[in-house]
C-alpha positions as CSV (number, residue, x, y, z in Angstrom):
1,M,30.9,58.4,44.5
2,T,29.8,61.6,42.8
3,R,28.3,61.8,39.3
4,A,31.5,63.4,37.9
5,Q,33.6,60.5,39.2
6,G,31.3,57.9,37.6
7,C,31.4,59.6,34.3
8,G,35.2,59.6,34.2
9,W,35.3,55.8,34.7
10,R,32.9,55.2,31.9
11,Q,34.9,57.4,29.6
12,L,38.1,55.6,30.5
13,A,36.5,52.2,29.9
14,L,35.1,53.4,26.6
15,G,38.5,54.8,25.6
16,A,40.2,51.5,26.5
17,A,37.7,49.5,24.5
18,L,38.2,51.8,21.4
19,A,42.0,51.4,21.7
20,A,41.8,47.6,21.9
21,S,39.6,47.5,18.8
22,A,41.9,49.8,16.9
23,V,44.9,47.5,17.8
24,L,42.9,44.4,16.6
25,A,41.8,46.1,13.4
26,T,45.3,47.1,12.4
27,G,46.5,43.6,13.1
28,A,43.9,42.2,10.8
29,C,44.9,44.5,7.9
30,R,48.2,42.8,7.2
31,S,50.2,44.0,4.2
32,L,50.8,41.8,1.2
33,P,54.3,40.4,0.6
34,P,56.3,42.0,-2.2
35,G,55.2,40.8,-5.6
36,A,51.9,39.4,-4.2
37,G,48.6,40.6,-5.6
38,V,44.9,40.2,-5.4
39,G,43.4,38.5,-8.4
40,P,40.1,39.5,-10.1
41,D,38.3,36.9,-8.0
42,G,39.5,38.5,-4.7
43,R,42.0,35.8,-3.8
44,I,45.4,36.7,-2.6
45,Y,48.2,35.3,-4.8
46,E,51.7,34.8,-3.6
47,P,54.4,36.2,-5.8
48,L,55.5,34.0,-8.7
49,G,58.9,32.5,-7.8
50,P,61.9,32.8,-10.0
51,E,61.8,29.1,-10.8
52,F,58.6,29.7,-12.9
53,R,60.2,32.6,-14.8
54,R,62.9,30.4,-16.4
55,D,62.7,29.3,-20.1
56,G,64.5,26.2,-21.3
57,L,65.4,22.8,-19.9
58,I,64.9,22.9,-16.1
59,S,65.7,19.3,-15.7
60,S,66.8,16.4,-17.9
61,N,63.1,15.6,-18.3
62,T,61.3,18.9,-18.4
63,Y,61.3,21.9,-20.7
64,Q,59.6,25.1,-19.4
65,V,58.4,28.4,-21.0
66,H,56.5,31.3,-19.5
67,I,54.6,34.1,-21.3
68,T,52.5,37.1,-20.4
69,V,48.9,37.1,-21.6
70,Y,46.3,39.9,-21.5
71,A,42.9,38.5,-20.5
72,E,40.0,39.4,-18.2
73,T,39.6,36.0,-16.6
74,E,41.8,33.1,-15.6
75,E,40.0,30.8,-18.0
76,E,40.6,33.2,-20.9
77,A,44.2,33.5,-19.9
78,L,44.6,29.7,-19.8
79,E,43.1,29.3,-23.3
80,R,45.1,32.1,-24.9
81,G,48.3,31.2,-23.0
82,R,48.2,27.5,-23.8
83,T,48.3,28.2,-27.6
84,L,51.0,30.9,-27.4
85,A,53.1,29.0,-24.9
86,R,53.1,25.8,-27.0
87,A,54.3,27.8,-30.0
88,K,57.0,29.5,-27.9
89,A,58.1,26.1,-26.5
90,A,58.5,24.7,-30.1
91,N,60.5,27.7,-31.3
92,L,62.8,27.7,-28.2
93,M,63.3,24.0,-28.4
94,L,64.4,24.3,-32.0
95,Q,67.0,26.8,-30.9
96,E,68.5,24.6,-28.2
97,P,72.2,24.3,-28.5
98,I,72.1,20.6,-27.6
99,L,70.2,19.9,-30.9
100,N,71.9,18.3,-33.8
101,L,73.1,21.1,-36.2
102,M,71.7,19.3,-39.2
103,I,68.2,18.6,-37.8
104,G,65.8,17.7,-40.6
105,E,62.1,18.1,-41.1
106,N,61.3,14.9,-39.2
107,G,63.2,16.2,-36.1
108,K,61.4,19.6,-36.3
109,R,58.0,17.8,-36.7
110,E,58.8,15.7,-33.6
111,I,59.7,18.8,-31.5
112,R,56.5,20.5,-32.5
113,R,54.6,17.3,-31.5
114,L,56.4,17.4,-28.1
115,A,55.5,21.0,-27.6
116,E,51.8,20.4,-28.5
117,G,51.7,17.8,-25.6
118,G,52.9,20.4,-23.1
119,D,50.7,21.2,-20.1
120,V,50.0,24.5,-18.4
121,V,51.2,24.2,-14.8
122,R,50.5,27.7,-13.5
123,V,48.3,30.7,-14.4
124,H,49.3,33.6,-12.2
125,P,47.8,37.2,-12.2
126,E,50.5,39.8,-12.5
127,G,48.4,43.0,-12.8
128,R,45.0,44.2,-13.9
129,D,44.1,41.9,-16.9
130,T,47.7,40.6,-17.1
131,W,48.5,36.9,-16.4
132,I,51.6,34.8,-16.5
133,V,51.1,31.4,-18.0
134,V,53.8,28.7,-17.4
135,L,53.9,25.6,-19.6
136,Q,56.0,22.5,-19.2
137,V,56.8,19.8,-21.7
138,Y,57.6,16.6,-19.9
139,R,59.2,13.5,-21.4
140,Q,61.3,10.9,-19.6
141,G,64.9,11.5,-20.9
142,L,64.0,14.6,-22.8
143,R,67.5,16.0,-23.0
144,D,68.9,12.8,-24.4
145,Y,66.0,12.5,-26.8
146,L,66.6,16.0,-28.2
147,R,70.3,15.2,-28.7
148,R,69.4,12.1,-30.7
149,L,67.0,13.9,-33.1
150,Y,68.2,14.3,-36.6
């Protein structure tokens, strides 16, 4: 074997190794699903499903609202979002068509109390410094309870 032939095999082996590493590298750089994002902490977040973007009664026991909050951290978004979402839940619950048309102050006070007991179930990054906060108010038989308020 001459020196020229040995050099060719080394170059071929090196080329094959580079091609294999390029294939592996492109496989590792997977693209994100549509609507997904990378949060400020570097975690990859799946897209927020349409079931979390609904406002109103989502079952006979659960009332849900979602809001968009501008904050730098998830904790800040949680604190801001909790307050704003509870206020939105109370306002939307007072506009529900299933409510008694002649609801009085006691009924309105009870709805505000229910909204204050709501829990944040999801804080989701939507963009840079933008978060979606989802709050749910749960009470066994909530729909029937709202119908009976006066």
